[in-house]
PDB file of N, CA, C and O in Angstrom:
ATOM      1  N   MET A   1      65.068   6.677-227.508  1.00  0.00           N
ATOM      2  CA  MET A   1      63.851   7.272-228.006  1.00  0.00           C
ATOM      3  C   MET A   1      62.672   6.444-227.512  1.00  0.00           C
ATOM      4  O   MET A   1      62.771   5.234-227.306  1.00  0.00           O
ATOM      5  N   ARG A   2      61.576   7.127-227.333  1.00  0.00           N
ATOM      6  CA  ARG A   2      60.364   6.464-226.846  1.00  0.00           C
ATOM      7  C   ARG A   2      59.183   6.884-227.719  1.00  0.00           C
ATOM      8  O   ARG A   2      59.067   8.045-228.111  1.00  0.00           O
ATOM      9  N   GLU A   3      58.317   5.929-228.013  1.00  0.00           N
ATOM     10  CA  GLU A   3      57.134   6.220-228.834  1.00  0.00           C
ATOM     11  C   GLU A   3      56.134   7.021-228.013  1.00  0.00           C
ATOM     12  O   GLU A   3      55.712   6.602-226.935  1.00  0.00           O
ATOM     13  N   LEU A   4      55.765   8.174-228.541  1.00  0.00           N
ATOM     14  CA  LEU A   4      54.772   9.018-227.897  1.00  0.00           C
ATOM     15  C   LEU A   4      53.367   8.576-228.304  1.00  0.00           C
ATOM     16  O   LEU A   4      52.483   8.433-227.459  1.00  0.00           O
ATOM     17  N   PHE A   5      53.169   8.364-229.599  1.00  0.00           N
ATOM     18  CA  PHE A   5      51.908   7.836-230.114  1.00  0.00           C
ATOM     19  C   PHE A   5      52.128   7.334-231.524  1.00  0.00           C
ATOM     20  O   PHE A   5      53.179   7.563-232.123  1.00  0.00           O
ATOM     21  N   ARG A   6      51.119   6.641-232.053  1.00  0.00           N
ATOM     22  CA  ARG A   6      51.127   6.230-233.465  1.00  0.00           C
ATOM     23  C   ARG A   6      49.757   6.508-234.048  1.00  0.00           C
ATOM     24  O   ARG A   6      48.738   6.363-233.373  1.00  0.00           O
ATOM     25  N   THR A   7      49.742   6.907-235.305  1.00  0.00           N
ATOM     26  CA  THR A   7      48.488   7.257-235.955  1.00  0.00           C
ATOM     27  C   THR A   7      48.621   7.182-237.470  1.00  0.00           C
ATOM     28  O   THR A   7      49.721   7.240-238.018  1.00  0.00           O
ATOM     29  N   ASN A   8      47.483   7.054-238.127  1.00  0.00           N
ATOM     30  CA  ASN A   8      47.409   7.112-239.588  1.00  0.00           C
ATOM     31  C   ASN A   8      47.049   8.520-240.060  1.00  0.00           C
ATOM     32  O   ASN A   8      47.060   8.794-241.260  1.00  0.00           O
ATOM     33  N   ASP A   9      46.732   9.405-239.128  1.00  0.00           N
ATOM     34  CA  ASP A   9      46.249  10.745-239.445  1.00  0.00           C
ATOM     35  C   ASP A   9      47.417  11.711-239.648  1.00  0.00           C
ATOM     36  O   ASP A   9      48.077  12.085-238.678  1.00  0.00           O
ATOM     37  N   PRO A  10      47.685  12.122-240.898  1.00  0.00           N
ATOM     38  CA  PRO A  10      48.813  13.023-241.150  1.00  0.00           C
ATOM     39  C   PRO A  10      48.615  14.407-240.523  1.00  0.00           C
ATOM     40  O   PRO A  10      49.594  15.080-240.202  1.00  0.00           O
ATOM     41  N   THR A  11      47.380  14.832-240.348  1.00  0.00           N
ATOM     42  CA  THR A  11      47.155  16.143-239.719  1.00  0.00           C
ATOM     43  C   THR A  11      47.479  16.100-238.229  1.00  0.00           C
ATOM     44  O   THR A  11      47.958  17.091-237.678  1.00  0.00           O
ATOM     45  N   ALA A  12      47.230  14.982-237.575  1.00  0.00           N
ATOM     46  CA  ALA A  12      47.581  14.845-236.156  1.00  0.00           C
ATOM     47  C   ALA A  12      49.093  14.876-235.977  1.00  0.00           C
ATOM     48  O   ALA A  12      49.594  15.463-235.019  1.00  0.00           O
ATOM     49  N   ILE A  13      49.813  14.252-236.888  1.00  0.00           N
ATOM     50  CA  ILE A  13      51.275  14.262-236.819  1.00  0.00           C
ATOM     51  C   ILE A  13      51.803  15.672-237.040  1.00  0.00           C
ATOM     52  O   ILE A  13      52.691  16.120-236.316  1.00  0.00           O
ATOM     53  N   ALA A  14      51.269  16.373-238.027  1.00  0.00           N
ATOM     54  CA  ALA A  14      51.715  17.742-238.303  1.00  0.00           C
ATOM     55  C   ALA A  14      51.416  18.671-237.129  1.00  0.00           C
ATOM     56  O   ALA A  14      52.254  19.490-236.753  1.00  0.00           O
ATOM     57  N   CYS A  15      50.245  18.545-236.563  1.00  0.00           N
ATOM     58  CA  CYS A  15      49.852  19.379-235.427  1.00  0.00           C
ATOM     59  C   CYS A  15      50.726  19.095-234.214  1.00  0.00           C
ATOM     60  O   CYS A  15      51.210  20.020-233.561  1.00  0.00           O
ATOM     61  N   ALA A  16      50.929  17.817-233.912  1.00  0.00           N
ATOM     62  CA  ALA A  16      51.758  17.438-232.768  1.00  0.00           C
ATOM     63  C   ALA A  16      53.200  17.883-232.980  1.00  0.00           C
ATOM     64  O   ALA A  16      53.840  18.361-232.044  1.00  0.00           O
ATOM     65  N   SER A  17      53.713  17.735-234.184  1.00  0.00           N
ATOM     66  CA  SER A  17      55.087  18.162-234.474  1.00  0.00           C
ATOM     67  C   SER A  17      55.252  19.658-234.262  1.00  0.00           C
ATOM     68  O   SER A  17      56.230  20.099-233.658  1.00  0.00           O
ATOM     69  N   ALA A  18      54.304  20.435-234.754  1.00  0.00           N
ATOM     70  CA  ALA A  18      54.367  21.890-234.594  1.00  0.00           C
ATOM     71  C   ALA A  18      54.269  22.284-233.120  1.00  0.00           C
ATOM     72  O   ALA A  18      54.992  23.164-232.654  1.00  0.00           O
ATOM     73  N   LEU A  19      53.380  21.632-232.407  1.00  0.00           N
ATOM     74  CA  LEU A  19      53.210  21.936-230.985  1.00  0.00           C
ATOM     75  C   LEU A  19      54.471  21.600-230.192  1.00  0.00           C
ATOM     76  O   LEU A  19      54.923  22.401-229.374  1.00  0.00           O
ATOM     77  N   LEU A  20      55.036  20.424-230.430  1.00  0.00           N
ATOM     78  CA  LEU A  20      56.241  20.022-229.719  1.00  0.00           C
ATOM     79  C   LEU A  20      57.426  20.912-230.084  1.00  0.00           C
ATOM     80  O   LEU A  20      58.248  21.242-229.229  1.00  0.00           O
ATOM     81  N   ASP A  21      57.510  21.292-231.340  1.00  0.00           N
ATOM     82  CA  ASP A  21      58.570  22.206-231.764  1.00  0.00           C
ATOM     83  C   ASP A  21      58.452  23.539-231.032  1.00  0.00           C
ATOM     84  O   ASP A  21      59.452  24.111-230.598  1.00  0.00           O
ATOM     85  N   GLY A  22      57.228  24.022-230.903  1.00  0.00           N
ATOM     86  CA  GLY A  22      56.989  25.268-230.179  1.00  0.00           C
ATOM     87  C   GLY A  22      57.350  25.173-228.708  1.00  0.00           C
ATOM     88  O   GLY A  22      57.679  26.182-228.085  1.00  0.00           O
ATOM     89  N   GLU A  23      57.294  23.979-228.150  1.00  0.00           N
ATOM     90  CA  GLU A  23      57.653  23.748-226.745  1.00  0.00           C
ATOM     91  C   GLU A  23      59.147  23.466-226.589  1.00  0.00           C
ATOM     92  O   GLU A  23      59.641  23.302-225.474  1.00  0.00           O
ATOM     93  N   GLY A  24      59.862  23.412-227.718  1.00  0.00           N
ATOM     94  CA  GLY A  24      61.296  23.128-227.660  1.00  0.00           C
ATOM     95  C   GLY A  24      61.624  21.664-227.467  1.00  0.00           C
ATOM     96  O   GLY A  24      62.711  21.323-226.999  1.00  0.00           O
ATOM     97  N   ILE A  25      60.690  20.794-227.826  1.00  0.00           N
ATOM     98  CA  ILE A  25      60.870  19.345-227.684  1.00  0.00           C
ATOM     99  C   ILE A  25      61.142  18.758-229.061  1.00  0.00           C
ATOM    100  O   ILE A  25      60.336  18.900-229.981  1.00  0.00           O
ATOM    101  N   THR A  26      62.269  18.109-229.189  1.00  0.00           N
ATOM    102  CA  THR A  26      62.623  17.485-230.465  1.00  0.00           C
ATOM    103  C   THR A  26      61.850  16.191-230.630  1.00  0.00           C
ATOM    104  O   THR A  26      61.823  15.350-229.731  1.00  0.00           O
ATOM    105  N   CYS A  27      61.221  16.040-231.788  1.00  0.00           N
ATOM    106  CA  CYS A  27      60.492  14.805-232.075  1.00  0.00           C
ATOM    107  C   CYS A  27      60.923  14.275-233.431  1.00  0.00           C
ATOM    108  O   CYS A  27      61.495  15.001-234.244  1.00  0.00           O
ATOM    109  N   PHE A  28      60.646  13.020-233.660  1.00  0.00           N
ATOM    110  CA  PHE A  28      61.024  12.352-234.896  1.00  0.00           C
ATOM    111  C   PHE A  28      59.884  11.428-235.303  1.00  0.00           C
ATOM    112  O   PHE A  28      59.395  10.644-234.490  1.00  0.00           O
ATOM    113  N   VAL A  29      59.461  11.518-236.554  1.00  0.00           N
ATOM    114  CA  VAL A  29      58.385  10.667-237.057  1.00  0.00           C
ATOM    115  C   VAL A  29      59.011   9.489-237.792  1.00  0.00           C
ATOM    116  O   VAL A  29      59.775   9.664-238.741  1.00  0.00           O
ATOM    117  N   MET A  30      58.674   8.294-237.339  1.00  0.00           N
ATOM    118  CA  MET A  30      59.192   7.082-237.968  1.00  0.00           C
ATOM    119  C   MET A  30      58.120   6.449-238.857  1.00  0.00           C
ATOM    120  O   MET A  30      56.926   6.697-238.686  1.00  0.00           O
ATOM    121  N   ASP A  31      58.561   5.646-239.789  1.00  0.00           N
ATOM    122  CA  ASP A  31      57.696   4.897-240.713  1.00  0.00           C
ATOM    123  C   ASP A  31      57.059   5.796-241.777  1.00  0.00           C
ATOM    124  O   ASP A  31      56.051   5.424-242.378  1.00  0.00           O
ATOM    125  N   VAL A  32      57.635   6.960-242.009  1.00  0.00           N
ATOM    126  CA  VAL A  32      57.080   7.884-243.010  1.00  0.00           C
ATOM    127  C   VAL A  32      57.173   7.295-244.412  1.00  0.00           C
ATOM    128  O   VAL A  32      56.260   7.468-245.219  1.00  0.00           O
ATOM    129  N   HIS A  33      58.245   6.617-244.701  1.00  0.00           N
ATOM    130  CA  HIS A  33      58.458   6.112-246.061  1.00  0.00           C
ATOM    131  C   HIS A  33      57.901   4.706-246.278  1.00  0.00           C
ATOM    132  O   HIS A  33      58.214   4.063-247.280  1.00  0.00           O
ATOM    133  N   MET A  34      57.093   4.238-245.362  1.00  0.00           N
ATOM    134  CA  MET A  34      56.469   2.926-245.520  1.00  0.00           C
ATOM    135  C   MET A  34      55.412   2.945-246.618  1.00  0.00           C
ATOM    136  O   MET A  34      54.966   1.887-247.062  1.00  0.00           O
ATOM    137  N   SER A  35      55.004   4.141-247.066  1.00  0.00           N
ATOM    138  CA  SER A  35      53.986   4.222-248.120  1.00  0.00           C
ATOM    139  C   SER A  35      54.454   3.531-249.396  1.00  0.00           C
ATOM    140  O   SER A  35      53.625   3.073-250.182  1.00  0.00           O
ATOM    141  N   ALA A  36      55.755   3.449-249.615  1.00  0.00           N
ATOM    142  CA  ALA A  36      56.267   2.759-250.791  1.00  0.00           C
ATOM    143  C   ALA A  36      55.924   1.269-250.734  1.00  0.00           C
ATOM    144  O   ALA A  36      55.726   0.632-251.768  1.00  0.00           O
ATOM    145  N   LEU A  37      55.856   0.728-249.541  1.00  0.00           N
ATOM    146  CA  LEU A  37      55.523  -0.688-249.376  1.00  0.00           C
ATOM    147  C   LEU A  37      54.027  -0.935-249.344  1.00  0.00           C
ATOM    148  O   LEU A  37      53.558  -1.993-249.766  1.00  0.00           O
ATOM    149  N   GLU A  38      53.272   0.040-248.844  1.00  0.00           N
ATOM    150  CA  GLU A  38      51.834  -0.156-248.680  1.00  0.00           C
ATOM    151  C   GLU A  38      51.014   0.368-249.853  1.00  0.00           C
ATOM    152  O   GLU A  38      49.799   0.176-249.884  1.00  0.00           O
ATOM    153  N   GLY A  39      51.646   1.018-250.805  1.00  0.00           N
ATOM    154  CA  GLY A  39      50.921   1.516-251.964  1.00  0.00           C
ATOM    155  C   GLY A  39      50.273   2.873-251.743  1.00  0.00           C
ATOM    156  O   GLY A  39      49.305   3.206-252.426  1.00  0.00           O
ATOM    157  N   SER A  40      50.773   3.647-250.825  1.00  0.00           N
ATOM    158  CA  SER A  40      50.315   5.018-250.552  1.00  0.00           C
ATOM    159  C   SER A  40      48.856   5.108-250.114  1.00  0.00           C
ATOM    160  O   SER A  40      48.192   6.103-250.402  1.00  0.00           O
ATOM    161  N   ILE A  41      48.347   4.093-249.426  1.00  0.00           N
ATOM    162  CA  ILE A  41      46.953   4.143-248.977  1.00  0.00           C
ATOM    163  C   ILE A  41      46.819   4.588-247.526  1.00  0.00           C
ATOM    164  O   ILE A  41      45.707   4.777-247.034  1.00  0.00           O
ATOM    165  N   GLY A  42      47.948   4.757-246.840  1.00  0.00           N
ATOM    166  CA  GLY A  42      47.915   5.236-245.457  1.00  0.00           C
ATOM    167  C   GLY A  42      47.462   4.210-244.438  1.00  0.00           C
ATOM    168  O   GLY A  42      46.954   4.574-243.377  1.00  0.00           O
ATOM    169  N   ALA A  43      47.638   2.939-244.739  1.00  0.00           N
ATOM    170  CA  ALA A  43      47.176   1.887-243.830  1.00  0.00           C
ATOM    171  C   ALA A  43      48.122   1.669-242.657  1.00  0.00           C
ATOM    172  O   ALA A  43      47.685   1.264-241.580  1.00  0.00           O
ATOM    173  N   LEU A  44      49.399   1.928-242.847  1.00  0.00           N
ATOM    174  CA  LEU A  44      50.371   1.706-241.779  1.00  0.00           C
ATOM    175  C   LEU A  44      50.550   2.985-240.965  1.00  0.00           C
ATOM    176  O   LEU A  44      50.807   4.047-241.531  1.00  0.00           O
ATOM    177  N   PRO A  45      50.418   2.895-239.660  1.00  0.00           N
ATOM    178  CA  PRO A  45      50.544   4.101-238.833  1.00  0.00           C
ATOM    179  C   PRO A  45      51.982   4.591-238.742  1.00  0.00           C
ATOM    180  O   PRO A  45      52.933   3.813-238.815  1.00  0.00           O
ATOM    181  N   ARG A  46      52.110   5.905-238.580  1.00  0.00           N
ATOM    182  CA  ARG A  46      53.412   6.523-238.341  1.00  0.00           C
ATOM    183  C   ARG A  46      53.595   6.651-236.837  1.00  0.00           C
ATOM    184  O   ARG A  46      52.621   6.820-236.104  1.00  0.00           O
ATOM    185  N   ARG A  47      54.845   6.571-236.372  1.00  0.00           N
ATOM    186  CA  ARG A  47      55.135   6.671-234.943  1.00  0.00           C
ATOM    187  C   ARG A  47      55.837   7.988-234.644  1.00  0.00           C
ATOM    188  O   ARG A  47      56.818   8.340-235.299  1.00  0.00           O
ATOM    189  N   MET A  48      55.328   8.714-233.650  1.00  0.00           N
ATOM    190  CA  MET A  48      55.957   9.938-233.177  1.00  0.00           C
ATOM    191  C   MET A  48      56.860   9.566-232.013  1.00  0.00           C
ATOM    192  O   MET A  48      56.396   9.030-231.007  1.00  0.00           O
ATOM    193  N   MET A  49      58.152   9.850-232.150  1.00  0.00           N
ATOM    194  CA  MET A  49      59.142   9.486-231.154  1.00  0.00           C
ATOM    195  C   MET A  49      59.721  10.743-230.511  1.00  0.00           C
ATOM    196  O   MET A  49      59.882  11.775-231.163  1.00  0.00           O
ATOM    197  N   VAL A  50      60.030  10.637-229.224  1.00  0.00           N
ATOM    198  CA  VAL A  50      60.715  11.706-228.492  1.00  0.00           C
ATOM    199  C   VAL A  50      61.802  11.058-227.626  1.00  0.00           C
ATOM    200  O   VAL A  50      61.788   9.848-227.396  1.00  0.00           O
ATOM    201  N   ALA A  51      62.725  11.867-227.160  1.00  0.00           N
ATOM    202  CA  ALA A  51      63.762  11.359-226.254  1.00  0.00           C
ATOM    203  C   ALA A  51      63.102  10.884-224.970  1.00  0.00           C
ATOM    204  O   ALA A  51      62.094  11.443-224.538  1.00  0.00           O
ATOM    205  N   ASP A  52      63.670   9.859-224.365  1.00  0.00           N
ATOM    206  CA  ASP A  52      63.131   9.312-223.117  1.00  0.00           C
ATOM    207  C   ASP A  52      62.944  10.397-222.065  1.00  0.00           C
ATOM    208  O   ASP A  52      61.933  10.420-221.363  1.00  0.00           O
ATOM    209  N   ALA A  53      63.913  11.287-221.958  1.00  0.00           N
ATOM    210  CA  ALA A  53      63.863  12.340-220.940  1.00  0.00           C
ATOM    211  C   ALA A  53      62.775  13.380-221.212  1.00  0.00           C
ATOM    212  O   ALA A  53      62.360  14.091-220.297  1.00  0.00           O
ATOM    213  N   GLU A  54      62.309  13.476-222.462  1.00  0.00           N
ATOM    214  CA  GLU A  54      61.300  14.469-222.834  1.00  0.00           C
ATOM    215  C   GLU A  54      59.883  13.892-222.892  1.00  0.00           C
ATOM    216  O   GLU A  54      58.928  14.632-223.130  1.00  0.00           O
ATOM    217  N   TYR A  55      59.734  12.583-222.677  1.00  0.00           N
ATOM    218  CA  TYR A  55      58.437  11.933-222.858  1.00  0.00           C
ATOM    219  C   TYR A  55      57.328  12.562-222.006  1.00  0.00           C
ATOM    220  O   TYR A  55      56.272  12.912-222.533  1.00  0.00           O
ATOM    221  N   SER A  56      57.553  12.708-220.720  1.00  0.00           N
ATOM    222  CA  SER A  56      56.514  13.235-219.826  1.00  0.00           C
ATOM    223  C   SER A  56      56.108  14.652-220.214  1.00  0.00           C
ATOM    224  O   SER A  56      54.924  14.988-220.233  1.00  0.00           O
ATOM    225  N   ARG A  57      57.097  15.472-220.521  1.00  0.00           N
ATOM    226  CA  ARG A  57      56.806  16.854-220.911  1.00  0.00           C
ATOM    227  C   ARG A  57      56.070  16.917-222.250  1.00  0.00           C
ATOM    228  O   ARG A  57      55.159  17.726-222.424  1.00  0.00           O
ATOM    229  N   ALA A  58      56.463  16.070-223.184  1.00  0.00           N
ATOM    230  CA  ALA A  58      55.813  16.032-224.493  1.00  0.00           C
ATOM    231  C   ALA A  58      54.365  15.576-224.370  1.00  0.00           C
ATOM    232  O   ALA A  58      53.468  16.174-224.966  1.00  0.00           O
ATOM    233  N   ARG A  59      54.142  14.535-223.609  1.00  0.00           N
ATOM    234  CA  ARG A  59      52.781  14.029-223.411  1.00  0.00           C
ATOM    235  C   ARG A  59      51.910  15.076-222.733  1.00  0.00           C
ATOM    236  O   ARG A  59      50.764  15.283-223.132  1.00  0.00           O
ATOM    237  N   ALA A  60      52.443  15.738-221.712  1.00  0.00           N
ATOM    238  CA  ALA A  60      51.682  16.776-221.012  1.00  0.00           C
ATOM    239  C   ALA A  60      51.344  17.932-221.946  1.00  0.00           C
ATOM    240  O   ALA A  60      50.250  18.490-221.867  1.00  0.00           O
ATOM    241  N   ALA A  61      52.262  18.292-222.819  1.00  0.00           N
ATOM    242  CA  ALA A  61      52.020  19.388-223.763  1.00  0.00           C
ATOM    243  C   ALA A  61      50.893  19.032-224.738  1.00  0.00           C
ATOM    244  O   ALA A  61      50.032  19.863-225.026  1.00  0.00           O
ATOM    245  N   LEU A  62      50.903  17.812-225.235  1.00  0.00           N
ATOM    246  CA  LEU A  62      49.852  17.394-226.168  1.00  0.00           C
ATOM    247  C   LEU A  62      48.497  17.308-225.463  1.00  0.00           C
ATOM    248  O   LEU A  62      47.486  17.759-226.003  1.00  0.00           O
ATOM    249  N   GLU A  63      48.474  16.740-224.278  1.00  0.00           N
ATOM    250  CA  GLU A  63      47.212  16.630-223.535  1.00  0.00           C
ATOM    251  C   GLU A  63      46.663  18.007-223.162  1.00  0.00           C
ATOM    252  O   GLU A  63      45.454  18.230-223.225  1.00  0.00           O
ATOM    253  N   ALA A  64      47.541  18.925-222.777  1.00  0.00           N
ATOM    254  CA  ALA A  64      47.111  20.271-222.399  1.00  0.00           C
ATOM    255  C   ALA A  64      46.510  21.036-223.578  1.00  0.00           C
ATOM    256  O   ALA A  64      45.741  21.979-223.390  1.00  0.00           O
ATOM    257  N   ASN A  65      46.865  20.626-224.782  1.00  0.00           N
ATOM    258  CA  ASN A  65      46.347  21.280-225.977  1.00  0.00           C
ATOM    259  C   ASN A  65      45.257  20.468-226.670  1.00  0.00           C
ATOM    260  O   ASN A  65      44.926  20.723-227.828  1.00  0.00           O
ATOM    261  N   GLY A  66      44.707  19.501-225.963  1.00  0.00           N
ATOM    262  CA  GLY A  66      43.564  18.760-226.474  1.00  0.00           C
ATOM    263  C   GLY A  66      43.848  17.671-227.471  1.00  0.00           C
ATOM    264  O   GLY A  66      42.929  17.188-228.134  1.00  0.00           O
ATOM    265  N   LEU A  67      45.106  17.265-227.599  1.00  0.00           N
ATOM    266  CA  LEU A  67      45.448  16.185-228.523  1.00  0.00           C
ATOM    267  C   LEU A  67      45.512  14.870-227.760  1.00  0.00           C
ATOM    268  O   LEU A  67      46.546  14.529-227.185  1.00  0.00           O
ATOM    269  N   ASP A  68      44.415  14.140-227.755  1.00  0.00           N
ATOM    270  CA  ASP A  68      44.346  12.858-227.053  1.00  0.00           C
ATOM    271  C   ASP A  68      44.665  11.749-228.057  1.00  0.00           C
ATOM    272  O   ASP A  68      43.766  11.160-228.657  1.00  0.00           O
ATOM    273  N   LEU A  69      45.946  11.480-228.225  1.00  0.00           N
ATOM    274  CA  LEU A  69      46.412  10.523-229.227  1.00  0.00           C
ATOM    275  C   LEU A  69      46.968   9.262-228.600  1.00  0.00           C
ATOM    276  O   LEU A  69      47.623   8.472-229.281  1.00  0.00           O
ATOM    277  N   PHE A  70      46.723   9.057-227.321  1.00  0.00           N
ATOM    278  CA  PHE A  70      47.366   7.988-226.584  1.00  0.00           C
ATOM    279  C   PHE A  70      46.434   6.802-226.413  1.00  0.00           C
ATOM    280  O   PHE A  70      45.230   6.967-226.214  1.00  0.00           O
ATOM    281  N   ASP A  71      47.000   5.609-226.493  1.00  0.00           N
ATOM    282  CA  ASP A  71      46.223   4.366-226.393  1.00  0.00           C
ATOM    283  C   ASP A  71      45.873   4.001-224.967  1.00  0.00           C
ATOM    284  O   ASP A  71      44.888   3.298-224.744  1.00  0.00           O
ATOM    285  N   ASP A  72      46.643   4.454-223.997  1.00  0.00           N
ATOM    286  CA  ASP A  72      46.399   4.047-222.610  1.00  0.00           C
ATOM    287  C   ASP A  72      45.465   4.970-221.863  1.00  0.00           C
ATOM    288  O   ASP A  72      45.178   4.739-220.689  1.00  0.00           O
TER     289      ASP A  72
END
């Protein structure tokens, strides 16, 4: 698995998940349950993960739909 992006914005994660699902790309959100440790304030970012083989296609799909969530 490879990290596609990380963010504190739950709407960005939901939007990206729906978009990737529509493209047939399986994604997995990590660190969702960290809120128990942080006190539910949303300070710790969640990581969107995809299979290594799907990374380029997933990134292109998000960029083509205006989701600029990448650090580089």
